[in-house]
N, C-alpha and C positions, 0 to 999 in steps of 0.2 A: 804913553804910547806903547803898544805891544810891539816888541821886537822879535825877530825870528828866534825861536828857542825859548821864549818866555813860556813857562808852563803854568804859572800862577802869577797874577798881578793884582795889586790893590786897585780898587775902582778910582781912588784918588789919582792914580797915574794914567788913567785912560783919558783920551781926548776924542774930539769929533772925527779924527782920522781913523779911529778904531770902531766906528759904527758897523762896518762890514764884518767885524770879528766878534763883537760882543753885543751888537744891537743897541737900540736907543736906551733900553733899560739899564744895561751895564754902564753906559757913558753918563747917565743921569743920576746915579746913586751917590749918596754921601758916604755911606759906610758899607763895606763889603769887599769882595774880591771876585776875580774871574778865573776859572780854571779854563785855560785857553784850548783852542783846537790843537795846538802843539802838544799839549798833555795827552789829548785823545789819541793822536797819531803815535806818540811815544808808547802809550799803553798798548796799542795794537801791535807795534813792532816788538816790544819787549816780551810780549806773550806769544809772539809769532801768529797772532790772530789774523794779520793781514794775509798771510799765506793760506791759512785754513779757510778764511772767508772767501778768498779768491777761488779756491777749489770748489767750495759749496756753491758759489754763484754760477760757476761753469756747469753745474749739474741741474740748474733750474730750467724747467719748461715754463716759460713765461706765458704760454697760451693756456696753461692749466692753473687755475686759482689754488687748488690744493697743493700743487708743487711749490708755488710761491710761498704759501702759508707755512708749509713744512720747513722750508729752508729758513724762513724768517724766524720761526720759533727756535730752530737749532742755533742760528747765529746769535740771537738774543741771549740764549742760555750760555753760550760760550763767553759772551761779554760779561754777563752778570756774575758768572762763577770764576772769572779769571782774577788773578792777584793784581792789585794796584802796585805798580813799581814803587820801591822805597823812596826814590828821589821825589816822586810826585806826592807820596804820603807825607813826607816831611814838610814839603812846601805848603800843602793844603792845611796840614795841622798847625803850622806856624801862623798862617794868616787867620785861621779859625780862632786860635788863641788870642791873637792881636785884637780882633773885633769884640772880644769878651761878650759874646751873645749866647744865652742859653738856648735861644730859638733862632733859626734862620729860615729864609725862604729861598728856594732854588728856582732859577729860571733857565730854560733851555733855549739855545739859539743855534740854528743850523748855519754853518759856514761853508759856502760853496760859491761857485761862479754863477749860480742860477737862483735868483731871489724867490722864484716861485715855489721852491721846495719848502720853504718855511710856511707858506700859506696852505699846504696840503693838510697839515695837522693843526689841531687847535693848540693854543699856547699851553705849554707844559710848565706847571708851577707846583712845587711841593714844599710844604712847611715841615720842618724836621727839628729834632733836638738830639744832640750827641754826635760824637765823632764817628762811631761805628756806623750809625745810620747815614751820616753824611757820605761816607765812601760808598756804601751800598746804593744810595740814591743817585750819586754821580754815575756809577756804572749802569744803573737802570736807565737813566736819561740818555747816556751814550747809546744804549741798545736801541733806542727809538729810531735811530738812523736806518734800522733794518726792518721797520714796519712794512708789511706787504704793500701799502699804498706808495711808500717812498721807493721801494724796490721797483715796482711797476713804473712809476713816474720816471725814474732814472733810466730804466731800460727803454721805455718808449721814446725818450728824448735823447738817447745816445750819450748819456752822462756816465762817467766812471763812478762806480759805487764807492771805491776806496779813495776817491779824491774829495769826497764830501766829508766834512768834519763837523764838530760841534763844540761850542763853548757852554759852560755852565756858570751862571752868575749866582753868587752866594750873597744874599742881602741880609743885613742885620735887621731883625724885627724890633 
């Protein structure tokens, strides 16, 4: 079971109570781990991205597609170029070493109070090899939360952008 503050957790420790946090894929795996939404929010806070993103979102003209696109690109670049906090790196690296897999598959799961957000984008799956690529891909998956379609959806449905998180499931191939 995922507890508040769990940044990374083995899939063996996940239960049906965690479906809303890691999805069915995370709960039904035999080998792998989940980088939880807690890690995502810690990443934002430690890099002060939550503040930067909030200011950028305040500048968007949601009636203009080019404005939404421009802010989306900028936020995604901030996320993909920011440093992963050391405490998250150590945990991910430890779990990655434990599963002893040269290749892994990453699955992206949106964590929010609105289940429709997950249906807006097609399932995001990435097969990768190596620790450096793993961290880059996790950041890239987190940045998906700021795709223009999701920005518009949250805006149109009065959902807070920075209350939507994401878990990344790392599955041993």
